Every structure is written in structure tokens, then in C-alpha cells.
N, C-alpha and C positions, 0 to 999 in steps of 0.2 A: 557163724560158729555162734551158739548159743551156752551163757553161764548163767549158771544158778546159784546162791549163796544160801548155807543155812549158819544158824549163830545160837550157842550155847554159851553158858557160863557156871563154875564151879570155884568153892575154897578150898585151898588145899596149903599147906606149908612146906618151906624148903629152906634150907641154907646153901651157900656157896662156899665149898672149904676152901683154905686158903685165900678169900678174898681180901683185900685191905681195906677192911671196911666195914660198915654195919650188915652188911648183906652176908659177913661170914655168920652173924648169929640166925638162931632158927626164928623166921618170923612167916607170918601170911601172906595172900593177896586172894582177892575175890578175880580169879583167871576169866577171860572170855575169850572163845574161842572162834574163828568164822573159817567156814570151810567153802571152798569154791569148787565147784565142777563144771565140767565144760564137754560140747558134744557139736556132732552136726546135723544130726537128726532128729526129726519129733514123731513120737509113735502116732497111732492113729487118732489117739486124746488129742493131738497137738502138744504134749508135755516132753520134755527133754528126758525128767527122771524125777518121779513122784518125791515132791519134798520130805512127805511122811517116811520114804525109804531112804533118805541123806539123815533126818533126825533121828530113825533107830537105829543106825549106823553111830554116829555120834553121841548116841546115849549109852550105849554099849562099851565106849572107851571112856564117855565123863564118870559114868556110874563106877569105873574102876580107879579113878585118880580123885574123886570126891572126898574132900574131910580126910585127906591122910597125909602122912610125910613122904614128900615125894622123892625125898634122898632114899628112902628107905626101900619104899613100894618101886620104884625102878633099879634099885641097887647103883645109884651114881652120888658121885660127890659132888658133883656140879651141875644141879637142874637151874638150868638158865630159861629165860622166853625163848631163846634160840632151840636148844635143847628140844624142848616141850615141843616146838612146833613140827621140828622135824621127828620126833616120837609120834606125833599124833598124825601127822601125814604117813608113817608108815605103816601104821596101824590101820588106818583110815583106808590107804589104797589096796592092802590087801583084803579089808571086808568086802568092800566096794568091787574089786575084780570079782570075788567068790557070786556077789549078788547080778552083776551087769558088766558086758563087755560095749555097751555103747556109750558110755561115757569116760571121761577120764580126770582123776584128781588132778588139778589145775594148780593149787596153792591152800596151805593153812596159814593161817596168823593167829599168833596169841599176844592176848593184853595182859601185863600185869597189872597196869594202872590204867584211866582212861588218857594217859598222855603216853604211855610207853609200849611198844610192841614190836615183836617180831615175827618175821615170815620164812616161811621153807616152800621152795617148789624143785623140782627136778626137771632140768631144762631139758634133758634127753625125752623125759616122757613126755613132757609139752609139744616138742618138735615133731615127735613121732605123728602129733593130732593136725597138727598146722602144717602137712604137706598136701 
């Protein structure tokens, strides 16, 4: 099994409605995103999937999120790191499937700060590739 990772970051603002603390107020983060893909076969150039292809997919998603009010953009009251990880995972997975069937999306991790991150993966999706 081979795994590739890409990384990007973007600034955006959000709040967590009804949160019992400061995060209920609108504030911003410099989010960082890591995407991991996996697969079992390399192409004729001994590449799992071109990093440029993966970065292009992630850039499409990041360009939508960059410098926005995430609550307003995503029409969501509770934009958390967990929510963003699953959102980016879902969009990335769908775009990846349009471009290639030779790799799978393993997981997405989103950092709000250098010390705090959330990760999302779909066990069913990953287990299909582990057989």
C-alpha cells in the first residue's frame, strides 16, 4: 500500500453558535489542511498519483473557503474543525473520483491552530481498499 500526502492552508472566519465560551464570537483561524490518499499500484512512471493533480483538487476547495465567513458560505451554525474535515473530505473524494479510479481518499486533517486538529476518514471506504 502506498500513501501520498499534500498540505495547504487558508485563512477564514467562523463562530460556533450556542458555544458556552469565546468561540461563540466570530473569530478567525489560519487553517491548515492535510489530505492523504492511498493505493496499491504505481503507474508506468512509478507514481501513485501526481502530486500536482492532488494539489489542483485541493486548491479548488481551498479557493472556495479562503477569506470567507465559513458559517455563511457553508450555511452552517456550527463550523468546527471536525465539520470542516468532513466537508473537505466529501468534496475532495467526489472530485478525486471524477479524475481517477486508481487511488482512494484515506483521510483529511484540519488544524485550527498548531496544537489543535481534527481528522476525518470513512472506515467503509478505506476498508474496501484494504482487502
